[in-house]
C-alpha positions in Angstrom: 178.9 67.2 73.1 175.7 67.5 71.0 172.6 68.3 73.1 170.0 68.3 70.7 169.6 66.6 67.3 166.7 66.3 64.8 166.6 63.0 62.5 164.6 62.9 59.4 163.3 59.8 57.6 164.3 59.9 53.9 161.4 58.7 51.9 158.2 60.4 51.7 159.6 63.0 54.6 162.5 64.6 52.6 162.0 63.0 49.3 158.9 62.6 47.2 159.5 58.8 46.5 156.8 58.8 44.0 158.2 61.4 41.8 161.5 59.6 42.0 160.0 56.3 41.1 158.3 58.0 38.2 161.4 59.5 36.8 163.4 56.3 37.5 160.8 54.5 35.4 160.7 57.0 32.4 164.5 56.8 32.1 164.6 53.2 32.1 161.7 52.7 29.7 163.3 55.2 27.2 166.8 53.7 27.5 165.4 50.0 27.0 162.9 50.9 24.2 165.8 52.8 22.2 168.2 49.7 22.5 165.7 46.7 22.1 163.1 48.3 19.8 160.5 46.8 22.2 157.1 48.0 22.9 156.8 50.7 25.4 153.9 49.3 27.2 155.6 45.8 27.3 158.7 47.2 28.9 156.9 49.3 31.6 154.9 46.2 32.3 158.1 44.1 32.4 159.9 46.6 34.6 156.7 46.6 37.0 156.9 42.9 37.1 160.3 42.9 38.0 160.2 45.4 40.5 157.5 43.3 42.3 159.3 40.1 42.2 162.3 41.8 43.8 160.1 43.3 46.6 158.7 39.8 47.1 162.0 38.3 47.2 164.0 40.9 49.4 161.3 42.8 51.3 162.5 46.2 49.8 164.0 47.8 46.5 167.7 47.3 46.1 168.9 49.1 43.0 172.0 46.9 42.0 169.8 43.4 42.1 167.1 45.4 40.2 169.6 46.0 37.4 170.7 42.6 37.4 167.1 41.3 37.1 166.7 43.7 34.1 170.0 42.7 32.6 168.9 39.0 32.8 165.5 39.8 31.2 166.8 41.9 28.1 170.3 40.3 27.8 171.8 43.6 28.2 175.3 44.2 26.9 177.7 46.2 29.1 177.3 49.4 27.4 173.6 49.1 28.0 174.0 48.2 31.6 176.3 51.4 31.9 173.6 53.7 30.2 171.1 52.6 32.5 173.4 53.1 35.6 174.1 56.6 34.5 170.4 57.4 33.9 169.6 56.1 37.4 171.8 58.2 39.1 171.4 61.7 37.4 171.6 64.2 40.1 168.9 66.4 38.5 166.2 63.5 38.9 167.0 63.2 42.7 167.0 67.0 43.3 163.5 67.5 41.5 161.9 64.9 44.0 163.0 66.5 47.1 159.8 68.1 48.7 160.1 72.0 48.0 160.3 73.1 51.4 163.1 70.7 52.6 165.6 73.0 51.4 164.6 76.2 53.5 164.3 74.0 56.8 167.7 72.4 56.4 169.1 75.6 56.0 167.3 77.2 58.8 168.7 74.3 61.1 172.2 74.3 59.9 174.6 75.5 62.6 171.7 75.6 65.2 170.3 72.1 65.6 172.4 69.2 63.8 170.1 67.6 61.5 170.5 63.8 60.4 168.6 60.9 59.2 167.1 57.8 60.6 166.2 55.6 57.5 166.0 51.9 56.4 166.2 49.9 53.2 168.9 49.5 50.5 171.6 51.2 52.5 173.8 52.1 49.4 170.8 53.6 47.4 169.6 55.6 50.6 173.1 57.2 51.0 173.0 57.7 47.3 169.7 59.6 47.3 171.1 62.1 49.9 174.5 62.4 47.9 172.9 63.1 44.5 170.0 65.1 45.6 172.5 67.4 47.6 170.8 67.0 50.9 173.8 65.4 52.4 175.6 69.3 52.1 172.9 70.2 54.9 173.2 67.1 57.2 175.7 66.0 59.7 177.6 62.9 58.4 177.7 61.4 62.3 174.1 62.1 62.4 173.0 59.9 59.3 171.6 56.6 60.6 170.5 54.1 57.8 169.9 50.6 58.4 168.5 47.6 56.4 165.4 47.3 58.9 163.9 50.3 60.9 162.1 49.2 63.8 164.5 46.4 64.7 167.3 48.9 64.7 165.7 51.3 67.1 167.5 50.0 70.3 170.9 50.7 68.5 169.7 54.1 67.4 168.7 54.9 71.0 171.8 54.0 72.4 173.8 56.3 70.5 171.4 59.1 71.8 170.9 58.3 75.4 171.8 61.8 76.5 170.6 63.8 73.5 167.2 65.9 73.3 165.9 64.1 70.2 163.5 64.8 67.6 162.3 62.1 65.1 160.5 63.0 62.0 158.7 60.4 60.0 156.1 59.5 57.7 155.4 56.1 59.1 153.4 56.4 62.1 154.1 52.9 63.4 157.9 53.7 63.3 157.5 56.8 65.7 155.1 54.6 68.0 157.8 51.9 68.1 160.4 54.6 69.0 158.0 56.0 71.7 157.7 53.1 73.3 161.1 52.5 73.9 161.6 56.2 75.1 158.6 58.3 75.8 160.3 61.5 76.0 161.5 61.8 72.2 159.9 64.4 70.4 158.2 62.6 67.6 156.7 64.4 64.7 154.5 62.7 62.1 154.6 64.3 58.6 151.3 63.2 57.0 151.9 62.4 53.4 152.9 59.8 51.1 151.7 56.3 50.8 151.2 55.9 54.6 149.4 58.8 55.2 146.2 56.7 55.9 147.7 54.3 58.9 146.6 56.1 62.0 148.2 55.5 65.5 147.3 52.4 67.3 147.5 53.8 70.9 147.3 57.4 72.3 150.1 56.4 74.9 152.6 56.0 72.2 151.2 58.2 69.5 153.3 60.9 67.8 153.4 64.1 69.6 152.3 66.3 66.6 151.1 65.9 63.1 152.2 68.0 60.4 151.6 68.3 56.8 154.7 70.2 55.9 158.4 70.2 57.3 158.2 74.0 57.6 155.8 73.3 60.6 158.7 71.9 62.7 159.3 75.1 63.6 156.2 75.6 65.3 157.1 73.1 67.9 161.0 73.1 68.1 163.1 76.6 68.7 166.1 77.3 67.0 
């Protein structure tokens, strides 16, 4: 039986999502410009508009729906759709977006404390990030937990780890507070970076146990 598990969020915790998005957009713009001969600026603007429309509709980014909307906008041929899918699943793009210290952290944990994920979003795309980046090699498959919505899924997550010494690492402080509200003895580590870094805990009672700036700092508070 597993006595101790550490779960990481994906976006802004393991992966610098801003870097991934930039590379994503560069690849899209390059391919669409080559195929349609449209102005680079107008393509970039259209892609941003499509992304915002998608998020407004779905509440999150969904890769397949995004490609569908682009296909509709540009009347893409099957070949162009295929080129876009290849460009957006290039492993190197995902590997470069992993925060530099993550590799060493996961290597140190491997074989000592099972490492997994507690993340939310487009479930297929989140799994794809782990696979294409190479992160899945260092994660225990049974400990990879990805849901469409994070906070509503906390009870389901915690029921899985009832008798486990659980550590959760996340960049979103509200997610960690929600976990602490349901089980106070969980070790919650807030990695202070990414687009949610300015959001502070609402209460002292359910605030994360520790704030870190780099994942390597987890070894200051957990033993391996």
